[in-house]
N, C-alpha and C positions, 0 to 999 in steps of 0.2 A: 182553391181551384185555380188553375192557370188561366190567365186572361186571354182574350181573343187573339191578341198578337202572338202569344206563345203557340197557340194551335196552328195559326198560319205559318209561323216560323218552322215548327216541327214538320209540317207537311212539305214545306219547301225544301227542307234539308233531306228528308227521307224519300219523298216522292211516293211512287206506287208501293215501295217496300212496306211502308207503314200499314197500308190497307191489308196486304196479305198477312202481315205478322199477326194481326188480330184473329186470323182464322186458325192459327196453329194452337195446339195445346199449350197451356201456360208454361209447362216444362216437359222435356222429353229426355229420358235416360236410355241411351243405346249401349247395349252390351254385346261386343263382338265375339266371334268364335274363340279367340285366344283367351278371353276372360272366362267364357262359359266352360271350356274344357279344363282350364286350370282350376277353377273353383269346384267343378264336378270331380276332378281327380282328387282334390283335397278332401272333399266330402266322402269319397269312397275310402280314402285312407282313414278318415275319422271313424268310419263305420267298419273298419277292420276287414275290408274286402279281401285282402291278401290272405288273412287267416281263414276266411271262409273257403277260399280256393284250396288251401292246404288241408282242409278237413273234408274235402269231397269224398264220399264213400264209394270209391272206384270199384272195389271188389264186390261189395254187396249189390251195387247197381248192375254189374254184369251178371251176377248169379241169380238175381231176383227180377230181372227185367221182364215185365209182362209180355207174354206171347213169344218169348225167345225160344228158339229150337236149338238146343245145344246137343250135338251128337256125343256119343259116349266117349270118344277120344278127347274132345274138348273138356267134357266134364271131368274125366280122369286127370287131365292136365291141370285144371283149376284146383284140384285137391292138393297139388304140389306147391301151391302158393301160400306161403306163411303169412305175408302181408303185402299189400299193394297200396301205396299212398303217394300223394304229391309231396315231394321233398323240397321243392322251391317253386315260387310263383312270382310273377311280375306283371304289372299292367303298364305296358308302354304308353306312349303318348296317345291321348284320345283324338278323335277326328270329329269335328262338327261341320256339317255342310247342309246346304238347302235341299229340300225335297223337290220333286217335280210338282207337288201339290202346294197350293197356297196355304200360308199360315201353318207351315210344318217344317221341322228340322229333323235331320237324321243324325243320330249320335252313334259312332262306331267305337267300341271299347275292345281293343286287342288284348288277348290273354296269352301269356307266355309261361308255360309250366314244364317242370321236369318231374316225372314220376319214377319211383323206385319200386322194384319188384324183388322180393326176397323168397328164395326157394331152396329146399335142402339138396336140390340137384347140384348146386354150386355154392361155394362160399362167397363169391363176388356178387355185389349188388347189381342187378340188371336195371339200367336206366334208359328211359326213352323221353324224347322231347314231344310236347303237345302244344301246338299253336292253333288258336281258334279266335273267333271274334263274336262279340255280342253286339247286336244292333237294336236300337230303340228309337222311338219317334217322340218328339216333343210337339204337342199340338196346342192350339188355342181352343179352349172349350168354354162355351157360354154357360151361364148359371142363372137360374131363376131367382136366386136369393141375394145376388150382388153382382159385382163386375165379373167379366169373364176372367178365366185363370188359365195358366199353363199346366199341362199334364203330360207325364211321361207314360207311354203305353207301348204295346206290341214289342215287349222286350223278349228277345229270343236269340238262340245261337243255332246256326245251320251246319249240317254235315258238310256242306260245300266249302265252308271256310276252315274246316278242321284238317290239320296236317300233323301226322305222327311219324316219328323217325327214331330208330334204335340208335343209342349213343355208343354202345360198346358191343362188338361182335364176339360171341362166345361159342360154345359147342353147338352142333347142329340141333340137338334136342332142346337146349335152352333158347336158342334163336327161334326155333319153331314155336316154343311156348310163348315167347314174347310177341311174336307175330300174331298168334291166336288172340292174345290179350288185346293187342292194339286193334285187331279187327272187331272185337267185341265192344271196344270203347267208342268206335266210330258212331254207332247209333246211341250209345248210352251217355256219352259225355255231354252232347248238346242238351239232353233232357235234364241232366244233373245241374248244368249251368243255369238253365231256365228256372229250375225249382229252388236251387240254393242261392244263386248269385243275383238273379233278377229282383227278388224282393229287397235285397240290400241296395241295388242300384236305384230302385224306386224310392227307398227311404233317403238315400243320399241326394237324389234330385229334389225331393220335397224340402229337405233341409236347405239345399242351395237356393231354391226358389224363395223360400221364406227369408233367407238371409238377404237376397237381392231386394225383396220387398221392404224389409226393415231399412236397408241401406238407402233405397229410393225415397222412403217416406220419413226418414229421420228428421226430427225438428231442428231448426237452425236458430240459434240465439242471435238476436239482433241488437239488444241493449239500446233502447228499451224494446220490450216485446220479443216476438219470435215469429218465425215463418214455419208453417206446417204444410207438408205435402201429403197428398193422398192419391190413390190409384184411380185414374179414370178408366183405363183399359190396358191390358197387355197386348202385344202384337208380335208377329214374326215378320221381319223384312230381310230378304236375302239370307245371310247366315247369322243375323242378329236377333237377340231378344230385345224388344222395345217396350218401355213402360211410359205410357202417356199419363202425365201427372196433372192433378189439380192442385191448388194451393190456397191457403188462407193466411192472412196476417193477424197476429194477436197483439194486443197492447200489454202493458206491464202487469195488468190484472188478469191476463189470459182470456180477455174478451175479444171476440172476432171483430175486426174493424173493416176487413175487406175480403171478398171472395174472388177467386179466379178459377172457373171451372168450365169455360167454354172449350169446345173441341169440334172438329169436323172430320169426315172420313179421309179426306185427302191430306197426306203428310208429305207433300213434295218438298217442302222447305226443310224437313227434318230427316231426309233420307240418310241412312247410315253410310259412313265412309269407311275407310280402312283403319281408322283409329281403333285400338283395343276397346276403348269405351269413350263415350262423350255424353256430357250433360248440356242441354240447350235450355236457356231460360229466355222466355219471351220478353220483348221490350217493355210492355206495360207492367209486367211483374218486376222487372229490374227497376223501373221508375218508382213503383210502390215501395220497394225496399229502400231506395235512396231517400224517398220522402219521409220514411220512418226515421232514418238516421240523421237526415238534415232537414228538420222542419222549418216552416216559415218563422222568421224572428225579426226583432228590431235591434240594431246595433247603434250605440252612441260612441263617437270617437272625438276626443279632444286632440285635434290635429297637431297643434304646436308641441304637445308632449309626446305624441306617438310617432309622427313623421314630420318633423319640423321643416324639412326642405320642401315637402309637398304643401305644407301650410303656407309657406312663403310664395310658392308658385300659384296657389289658389288666390292669394291676396293680389298678386300681380294681374291675374286674369280678371278679377273683379274690378281692379283699378281701371282697366281698359273699358269696362262697362260703365262704372260710376265711381269716380275718385272719392267722392264724399262717403260712399258706402264702404269703400276699402279702408278708409281711415277709422271706421267704427269697429273694425275687426280687432278684438283684444287677444291677450295671451290664451284665453280659454275659448277661442273660436271653436265651434262645434259642428260636426257633421252627423246627421241622424240618417240611418239607412233602414228601411223596412222592406224585406224581401216579400214580394207579392205571391211568390210560388217557391217551392223547393226546386233545385236544379232538375230540369226535365231532360232525361237522357235520350239521345237519338243515336241508334245503332245503324250505321251504314256498313257496307262491305269493307272490312279491314280497318275501320276507324270508328270513334265515338266522340260525340260532342254533347255538351250540356247547355241548355238555354234557360235563362232566368230573367224575370222582370223585377225591377227595383224602384222604389220611391226614395229619392235622396233629397234631403233638406239641409241647407247651410244656414247656421245661426251665427251672428257676430260674437256672442259670448254664451257661456253655459247658463246664464241667468235669463236670457231672452226667451220669450215664449212664442214669438212670431219669427219665422225664418225670413232671411233675405229673399230666398226663392226656393221653389220645389221643382224637382225634375223627375220625369218618368224615363227610366233607362231600360232599354232592351239589350241584353248582353248574352254572349255565349263564351264557353271555355272549351279547351281540349279536355277530354275525359280519358284517362288511361286506366285500364283494368290490368292487374297483374297479380302474381302469386308471391306470397311471402310466408315461407313455412307451409302450414296447412290452412292458410287464410287467404280469402279473396280480398284484395286491396283495390281502392279507387282513389285516384288523385286528380284534382283539377289544376289546370295551368293555362297560361297564355290567354288572358282576358281580351276579348274583342267586343267593343261597344257597337252594336248595329244601328241603333237609333236613340236620339235624345229628344225629349219633348219638354218644353217649358210649360209647366202647369200653373204656377203662381209666381209672381215677381213683385216684391215690395220696393225694388230699387228702380227698375225701368225694364221695358221689354228689350230682349236681346236674343241673338242667335246662340243657342246653347252649344253649338258645335265648337265655339271658342274654348269651351271647357273640356273638350273630349280627351285630350292628352292627360290633363290633370286628373280627371275623373277615372280614367283607366288606371292610373297609378294608385289612387285611393282604393279602388276595388282590388288591385293586385296585392297591396300591402295590408289590407284589413279584412275584406270579405273572404277572399280565397283561403288565407291561413285559418280563419275561423271555421269555414266549412270543411277544409281538409283535416282540421283537428278533430272534428266529429267523426271522421272516417278513419282515423289512424289506427283504431283497434282491428279494423277489418271484419270479415265475416268468416267464421270457422267452417271449413269444408273437410269433413273426415272421410269422404268417399274414396279419395285417391289412395291413401295408405291401406284402407280396408280392402281394396281390390288388388293390393300387392305392388303398388307403384310409389316411388319416393318423390317424384317431382311432377308438376303439372303446369300447363299454360292456359291462359284465357285469351280468347280471340273473339272478334265480331264476325258473325256469319249470317247474312240474309235476315237482318232484323232480330237476331238473337245473340245472346252472350253465350259463348261456347267454351266448355272445359274439356280438355283432352290431356292424356299423359304427355309429358315432355319427352322428346326423342333423346335417346342417350348419345 
């Protein structure tokens, strides 16, 4: 556990931001309209929506429409139709937009079809264009058996959005037949779309939603252990689907070591922006991950063999304090460092720092059991988060010692500030490479490519670590 000075230091760096950060969900995945429409379009393709449109029973729908009053002339005309079918179909770009109601999205799915009519009255295929639009609503629905979920409902196509036009002008009789057919399709086509296509749209949405859930809750290997996400609640904000996530840390035996499941109604800090998607991870969860990767430990360094120039500098420093003690330093002079905490990450707007407390002891040789002196060191580093391939990377640099406290001295009392420059070099040359080495494998993040993006960037935003696609 971090010592009292660390807590004070963290609050001093972060200020009020740290207080508010604890109120946000442990992690939030925002999916913007661009991602939603692209993934839903792919799901419609996977469910063969185009083939469904091409198989719409246009002729039988007109002939058998309940309550239709076909005059004898029209009935006679329909007898001259050998077949009537959709010859080509296309679903142009979908539109996702906010509704006037809270927790609701409107999805508009345009349909572009060409129908062909074959009649013995003429050898040429009679073609006409059909343009219409399907509208559906995505809502947050509460459940008594678990967390709320998103549901697609009110799928329909209106006559008001239907546009039909004849593509080729032929004889008066054929044109009249085609116009009669198009007039009959005006009430029939929306019902066909609702009956034939809306169930496919529902299935496509369900698959997309389940894919989003799997993506949001996919376990992350940490080595050792893992990070598991779970759904706290879904939400709709503006044009975005939002997954508020809880998390748990697992050890190498898959045992839960820490839970993160707090959440509040207000999500002001995680309001979606214009990025196609974003993943925000709360500061305490970031720290728990870093603590797993960089645990507390003890390092023993034989300075003369590892960094001889710093060993000579330390000997010169000690000589200023006590010349007799400096003469006792042998070739195996030893420094022992015990980290009292893992690096504690502080996320401020646009930057990140790491704070850490260390006990450092200096021994004249590696056979001595009692140190010359022991120091308590409060230090911080620059923390840089970045992407390398599909992995989140973290690197520490630029050591800065905030305070040094003399804890025990066997040579004589002295002001430890005299050692600050030398101690900074020892930390820079030994502790930082050791901790960065534990972080060099990074953390796999498969979400970016799964959503169709090749590159991503990490940034610090209001007490959270934020992942977004890289701008091209």
